[in-house]
SEKENU-255560 format. One record per residue (C-alpha): residue number from 0; residue in three letters; z, x negated, y. Coordinates in steps of 0.001 Angstrom, whole numbers. Example, Ala and Ser with C-alpha at 12.3 -4.5 7.8 and 13.67 -1.06 7.14 Angstrom:
num 0	residuo ala	up 7800	east -12300	north -4500
num 1	residuo ser	up 7140	east -13670	north -1060
***
This chain:
num 0	residuo met	up 51135	east 21683	north 48044
num 1	residuo val	up 50176	east 20763	north 44500
num 2	residuo thr	up 46758	east 19438	north 43560
num 3	residuo pro	up 45104	east 21737	north 41014
num 4	residuo phe	up 42687	east 20197	north 38540
num 5	residuo thr	up 39746	east 21650	north 36627
num 6	residuo ala	up 39725	east 21901	north 32842
num 7	residuo gly	up 37906	east 18579	north 32869
num 8	residuo gly	up 40642	east 16914	north 34906
num 9	residuo asp	up 38875	east 16707	north 38270
num 10	residuo val	up 40255	east 17887	north 41610
num 11	residuo asp	up 39593	east 21640	north 41883
num 12	residuo ala	up 38486	east 22136	north 45487
num 13	residuo gln	up 37853	east 25851	north 45001
num 14	residuo ala	up 41377	east 26465	north 43705
num 15	residuo ile	up 42787	east 24468	north 46617
num 16	residuo gly	up 40944	east 26704	north 49050
num 17	residuo arg	up 42190	east 29892	north 47409
num 18	residuo asn	up 45789	east 28680	north 47346
num 19	residuo val	up 45722	east 27578	north 50984
num 20	residuo glu	up 44219	east 30890	north 52091
num 21	residuo arg	up 47083	east 32794	north 50427
num 22	residuo trp	up 49716	east 30472	north 51894
num 23	residuo met	up 48308	east 30945	north 55358
num 24	residuo gln	up 48356	east 34714	north 54914
num 25	residuo ala	up 52032	east 34409	north 53961
num 26	residuo gly	up 52791	east 32950	north 57390
num 27	residuo leu	up 53398	east 29272	north 56681
num 28	residuo gly	up 52973	east 26979	north 59673
num 29	residuo gly	up 50814	east 24537	north 57776
num 30	residuo val	up 50202	east 22615	north 54583
num 31	residuo val	up 51150	east 19161	north 53336
num 32	residuo ala	up 48439	east 17628	north 51170
num 33	residuo leu	up 48893	east 14496	north 49053
num 34	residuo gly	up 52668	east 14570	north 49054
num 35	residuo thr	up 54903	east 13972	north 46058
num 36	residuo asn	up 54156	east 17394	north 44591
num 37	residuo gly	up 50460	east 16784	north 45225
num 38	residuo glu	up 50550	east 14042	north 42563
num 39	residuo ala	up 49195	east 11679	north 45200
num 40	residuo ala	up 50259	east 8651	north 43185
num 41	residuo leu	up 47938	east 9780	north 40362
num 42	residuo leu	up 44804	east 10198	north 42503
num 43	residuo asp	up 42258	east 7576	north 43433
num 44	residuo glu	up 41172	east 7245	north 47059
num 45	residuo his	up 37972	east 9235	north 46605
num 46	residuo glu	up 39905	east 12100	north 45022
num 47	residuo ala	up 42481	east 11980	north 47795
num 48	residuo glu	up 39754	east 12362	north 50391
num 49	residuo ser	up 38274	east 15332	north 48506
num 50	residuo val	up 41670	east 17045	north 48580
num 51	residuo val	up 41969	east 16578	north 52346
num 52	residuo glu	up 38442	east 17886	north 52880
num 53	residuo ala	up 39153	east 21012	north 50810
num 54	residuo val	up 42403	east 21732	north 52622
num 55	residuo arg	up 40957	east 21087	north 56081
num 56	residuo thr	up 38273	east 23707	north 55444
num 57	residuo ala	up 40890	east 26325	north 54525
num 58	residuo val	up 43578	east 25661	north 57166
num 59	residuo pro	up 42837	east 27795	north 60237
num 60	residuo pro	up 43186	east 26710	north 63870
num 61	residuo gly	up 46763	east 26756	north 65043
num 62	residuo arg	up 48194	east 25683	north 61677
num 63	residuo leu	up 49007	east 22109	north 60743
num 64	residuo leu	up 47402	east 19908	north 58130
num 65	residuo ile	up 49827	east 17126	north 57257
num 66	residuo val	up 48556	east 14443	north 54877
num 67	residuo gly	up 50597	east 11973	north 52866
num 68	residuo thr	up 49279	east 8497	north 53633
num 69	residuo gly	up 52090	east 6207	north 52501
num 70	residuo arg	up 51087	east 3172	north 50457
num 71	residuo glu	up 53008	east 97	north 49369
num 72	residuo ser	up 51517	east -2252	north 51951
num 73	residuo thr	up 51406	east -1768	north 55698
num 74	residuo arg	up 47698	east -2601	north 55694
num 75	residuo ala	up 46854	east 27	north 53063
num 76	residuo thr	up 49023	east 2637	north 54777
num 77	residuo ile	up 47211	east 2118	north 58068
num 78	residuo ala	up 43840	east 2384	north 56328
num 79	residuo ala	up 44842	east 5593	north 54519
num 80	residuo thr	up 46195	east 7081	north 57744
num 81	residuo arg	up 42969	east 6351	north 59587
num 82	residuo arg	up 40936	east 7930	north 56776
num 83	residuo ala	up 43105	east 11044	north 56867
num 84	residuo ala	up 42722	east 11303	north 60629
num 85	residuo ala	up 38947	east 10998	north 60346
num 86	residuo leu	up 38981	east 13868	north 57833
num 87	residuo gly	up 40859	east 16124	north 60235
num 88	residuo ala	up 44552	east 15618	north 59480
num 89	residuo asp	up 46892	east 16611	north 62297
num 90	residuo leu	up 49800	east 14409	north 61219
num 91	residuo ala	up 50414	east 11652	north 58670
num 92	residuo leu	up 53435	east 11850	north 56362
num 93	residuo val	up 54375	east 8253	north 55539
num 94	residuo arg	up 56873	east 7509	north 52772
num 95	residuo thr	up 58974	east 4399	north 52624
num 96	residuo pro	up 57445	east 1586	north 50522
num 97	residuo ser	up 59499	east 1275	north 47361
num 98	residuo phe	up 58076	east -1122	north 44779
num 99	residuo phe	up 60054	east -3979	north 46342
num 100	residuo lys	up 62921	east -1651	north 47196
num 101	residuo gly	up 65487	east -4431	north 47307
num 102	residuo gln	up 63583	east -6024	north 50183
num 103	residuo met	up 63248	east -2820	north 52210
num 104	residuo thr	up 65900	east -3714	north 54763
num 105	residuo ala	up 66209	east -1942	north 58103
num 106	residuo pro	up 64215	east -4596	north 60020
num 107	residuo val	up 61440	east -4509	north 57395
num 108	residuo leu	up 61223	east -707	north 57547
num 109	residuo val	up 61216	east -697	north 61342
num 110	residuo ala	up 58415	east -3266	north 61455
num 111	residuo his	up 56379	east -1346	north 58872
num 112	residuo phe	up 56614	east 2047	north 60553
num 113	residuo leu	up 56084	east 694	north 64064
num 114	residuo ala	up 52908	east -1046	north 62901
num 115	residuo val	up 51655	east 2155	north 61271
num 116	residuo ala	up 52511	east 4253	north 64330
num 117	residuo asp	up 50810	east 1779	north 66664
num 118	residuo ala	up 47611	east 1882	north 64619
num 119	residuo ser	up 47545	east 5580	north 63730
num 120	residuo pro	up 45148	east 7894	north 65587
num 121	residuo ile	up 47455	east 10837	north 64783
num 122	residuo pro	up 51232	east 11346	north 65017
num 123	residuo val	up 53351	east 10022	north 62162
num 124	residuo leu	up 56163	east 11707	north 60246
num 125	residuo leu	up 58654	east 9467	north 58458
num 126	residuo tyr	up 59249	east 10479	north 54839
num 127	residuo asn	up 62689	east 9749	north 53404
num 128	residuo phe	up 63052	east 10458	north 49672
num 129	residuo pro	up 65712	east 8111	north 48298
num 130	residuo gly	up 66025	east 10072	north 45063
num 131	residuo gln	up 62450	east 9129	north 44220
num 132	residuo thr	up 61976	east 5793	north 45985
num 133	residuo gly	up 65448	east 4262	north 45903
num 134	residuo val	up 65055	east 3474	north 49617
num 135	residuo asn	up 67166	east 5341	north 52172
num 136	residuo phe	up 66872	east 5336	north 55945
num 137	residuo ser	up 69985	east 4733	north 58010
num 138	residuo ser	up 70665	east 6809	north 61108
num 139	residuo glu	up 70245	east 3671	north 63206
num 140	residuo thr	up 66784	east 3036	north 61783
num 141	residuo val	up 65733	east 6617	north 62435
num 142	residuo gly	up 67078	east 6400	north 65982
num 143	residuo thr	up 65039	east 3262	north 66628
num 144	residuo leu	up 61832	east 4706	north 65199
num 145	residuo ala	up 62282	east 8053	north 66954
num 146	residuo arg	up 61736	east 6317	north 70286
num 147	residuo his	up 58144	east 5465	north 69400
num 148	residuo pro	up 55813	east 7933	north 71165
num 149	residuo asn	up 53591	east 8325	north 68096
num 150	residuo ile	up 56400	east 9056	north 65632
num 151	residuo ala	up 56793	east 12819	north 65813
num 152	residuo gly	up 59588	east 13400	north 63339
num 153	residuo met	up 60625	east 13053	north 59714
num 154	residuo lys	up 60917	east 14799	north 56399
num 155	residuo glu	up 64348	east 14307	north 54826
num 156	residuo thr	up 64249	east 15191	north 51135
num 157	residuo gly	up 67809	east 15719	north 50064
num 158	residuo thr	up 70658	east 18185	north 50285
num 159	residuo asp	up 73129	east 15951	north 52147
num 160	residuo ala	up 73590	east 17960	north 55327
num 161	residuo ala	up 75780	east 15256	north 56842
num 162	residuo gln	up 73033	east 12642	north 56504
num 163	residuo leu	up 70448	east 15014	north 57934
num 164	residuo ala	up 72728	east 15850	north 60851
num 165	residuo gly	up 73103	east 12117	north 61445
num 166	residuo phe	up 69337	east 11770	north 61689
num 167	residuo val	up 69175	east 14663	north 64164
num 168	residuo asp	up 71890	east 13113	north 66307
num 169	residuo ala	up 70411	east 9612	north 66114
num 170	residuo ala	up 67020	east 10799	north 67282
num 171	residuo ala	up 68523	east 12750	north 70216
num 172	residuo ser	up 65054	east 13715	north 71352
num 173	residuo ser	up 63515	east 17120	north 71834
num 174	residuo thr	up 60186	east 15726	north 70691
num 175	residuo phe	up 61413	east 14302	north 67346
num 176	residuo ala	up 61399	east 17036	north 64685
num 177	residuo val	up 63606	east 16715	north 61602
num 178	residuo leu	up 62310	east 18739	north 58646
num 179	residuo val	up 64233	east 19407	north 55463
num 180	residuo gly	up 62439	east 18560	north 52234
num 181	residuo ala	up 64456	east 20459	north 49632
num 182	residuo ala	up 64739	east 24245	north 49360
num 183	residuo pro	up 68345	east 24206	north 48043
num 184	residuo gly	up 69395	east 22615	north 51343
num 185	residuo phe	up 67158	east 24660	north 53638
num 186	residuo tyr	up 69803	east 26881	north 55255
num 187	residuo pro	up 72453	east 24220	north 55929
num 188	residuo ala	up 69783	east 21842	north 57243
num 189	residuo leu	up 68585	east 24426	north 59751
num 190	residuo cys	up 72180	east 24947	north 60844
num 191	residuo val	up 72682	east 21262	north 61687
num 192	residuo gly	up 69470	east 20763	north 63626
num 193	residuo ala	up 66442	east 20720	north 61337
num 194	residuo val	up 63580	east 22694	north 62870
num 195	residuo gly	up 61769	east 23603	north 59673
num 196	residuo gly	up 61068	east 22635	north 56102
num 197	residuo ile	up 58523	east 21098	north 53768
num 198	residuo val	up 59759	east 22538	north 50497
num 199	residuo ala	up 58282	east 22993	north 47024
num 200	residuo ala	up 59561	east 26562	north 46723
num 201	residuo ala	up 57168	east 27583	north 49495
num 202	residuo cys	up 54291	east 26934	north 47079
num 203	residuo val	up 55657	east 29761	north 44932
num 204	residuo leu	up 57506	east 32098	north 47312
num 205	residuo pro	up 56194	east 31320	north 50786
num 206	residuo glu	up 57157	east 34690	north 52269
num 207	residuo leu	up 60813	east 34203	north 51373
num 208	residuo cys	up 60900	east 30694	north 52838
num 209	residuo val	up 59351	east 31996	north 56063
num 210	residuo arg	up 61910	east 34816	north 56106
num 211	residuo leu	up 64830	east 32413	north 55695
num 212	residuo his	up 63592	east 30300	north 58589
num 213	residuo arg	up 63186	east 33381	north 60770
num 214	residuo leu	up 66643	east 34736	north 59911
num 215	residuo val	up 68307	east 31502	north 61025
num 216	residuo arg	up 66306	east 31389	north 64244
num 217	residuo glu	up 67392	east 34964	north 64953
num 218	residuo gly	up 71042	east 34142	north 64276
num 219	residuo arg	up 71265	east 36450	north 61243
num 220	residuo his	up 73297	east 33986	north 59226
num 221	residuo ser	up 74836	east 36346	north 56700
num 222	residuo glu	up 71384	east 37474	north 55573
num 223	residuo ala	up 70119	east 33895	north 55628
num 224	residuo arg	up 72966	east 32689	north 53419
num 225	residuo ala	up 72302	east 35477	north 50937
num 226	residuo leu	up 68623	east 34567	north 50791
num 227	residuo gln	up 69481	east 30889	north 50356
num 228	residuo arg	up 71711	east 31745	north 47376
num 229	residuo leu	up 68839	east 33717	north 45879
num 230	residuo leu	up 66306	east 30904	north 46321
num 231	residuo thr	up 68447	east 27917	north 45306
num 232	residuo pro	up 68263	east 28206	north 41475
num 233	residuo leu	up 64466	east 28486	north 41490
num 234	residuo gly	up 64251	east 25705	north 44067
num 235	residuo arg	up 66119	east 23410	north 41719
num 236	residuo leu	up 64007	east 24379	north 38701
num 237	residuo val	up 60775	east 23372	north 40457
num 238	residuo thr	up 62098	east 20097	north 41864
num 239	residuo thr	up 64985	east 18098	north 40440
num 240	residuo thr	up 65069	east 19863	north 37052
num 241	residuo his	up 61413	east 20103	north 35999
num 242	residuo gly	up 59518	east 18414	north 38837
num 243	residuo val	up 55791	east 18836	north 39371
num 244	residuo pro	up 55156	east 20389	north 35917
num 245	residuo gly	up 57809	east 23008	north 36666
num 246	residuo leu	up 56371	east 23715	north 40108
num 247	residuo lys	up 52870	east 24154	north 38728
num 248	residuo ala	up 54173	east 26470	north 35996
num 249	residuo ala	up 55994	east 28576	north 38585
num 250	residuo met	up 52867	east 28804	north 40716
num 251	residuo asn	up 50821	east 29954	north 37734
num 252	residuo leu	up 53422	east 32634	north 37009
num 253	residuo ala	up 53403	east 33753	north 40651
num 254	residuo gly	up 49633	east 34197	north 40689
num 255	residuo tyr	up 48706	east 30942	north 42401
num 256	residuo glu	up 46481	east 28276	north 40855
num 257	residuo gly	up 48738	east 25420	north 39909
num 258	residuo gly	up 47099	east 24498	north 36651
num 259	residuo asp	up 48425	east 21613	north 34579
num 260	residuo pro	up 49698	east 18274	north 35871
num 261	residuo arg	up 47694	east 15105	north 35420
num 262	residuo pro	up 48765	east 12786	north 32574
num 263	residuo pro	up 51048	east 11021	north 32058
num 264	residuo leu	up 52843	east 14101	north 33400
num 265	residuo ala	up 52891	east 16841	north 30760
num 266	residuo pro	up 52997	east 20625	north 31123
num 267	residuo val	up 56362	east 22283	north 30612
num 268	residuo ser	up 57269	east 23598	north 27177
num 269	residuo pro	up 57120	east 27315	north 26363
num 270	residuo val	up 60928	east 27396	north 26536
num 271	residuo val	up 60976	east 25963	north 30059
num 272	residuo arg	up 58140	east 28230	north 31135
num 273	residuo glu	up 60155	east 31245	north 30020
num 274	residuo glu	up 63204	east 29947	north 31874
num 275	residuo ile	up 61149	east 29720	north 35044
num 276	residuo arg	up 59575	east 33143	north 34457
num 277	residuo ile	up 62989	east 34791	north 34131
num 278	residuo glu	up 64288	east 33148	north 37298
num 279	residuo leu	up 61161	east 34009	north 39259
num 280	residuo ala	up 61408	east 37636	north 38144
num 281	residuo arg	up 65062	east 37742	north 39196
num 282	residuo val	up 64238	east 36472	north 42677
num 283	residuo leu	up 61321	east 38854	north 43151
num 284	residuo glu	up 63382	east 41831	north 42017
num 285	residuo ala	up 66299	east 40974	north 44305
num 286	residuo ala	up 64127	east 40136	north 47305
***
């Protein structure tokens, strides 16, 4: 989920609550707060805690609250994970450290995530986003980490179905859940073993994302492929093409409260907004 801000630039807890309530009504299995699209890197720790508190209040029993707790140091990541757990998070989504990306070898990553998992009061999800961080898990690393009892799964943000399938095979565990992190790759990821998705498009069109997941689970692949083709262009517009500003613009157009991004991110131009509006209208008409 995105983090909406007030006109004065503060975290808008009321808007968060209204968005989460609508997403839950749409049938989503939970919410990820303080992820990449939540502009977590632009929030201070007090603001981050206020986001978690607002989301926790709105997420009903039986749905998951996943909180991004990745930091650059192992020590800070453990501290953030413990704070999230104390605020009611069900799982921690922990990205790979990336500032010293050249030093993030497999042994370093294994040591980091094992230390976090050992210290975390809640289960941990690995977060692989090489397009953003420049750090990429290997299948061997995932297989090693999947054996830890407090590492519940991973979010793989990418459209390389072969890599995702490699992660599924390396884990080889019914208790390790691989989740796809990009809407354009949702259908193929589900076909090769992903069990669900954490995708930006669900902020805008949650019902359609839930429908795609259900169609695959029911074996209705022709319908699922058609829905994937419909969703893919918008999915790209609100991620790789226009990023968080594009996602927030799409949410505003869809009746959610995205608001504007926090500087240095800038709102999309009127031209881009119209591009997104046209694509959103096309999807809604066809769906």
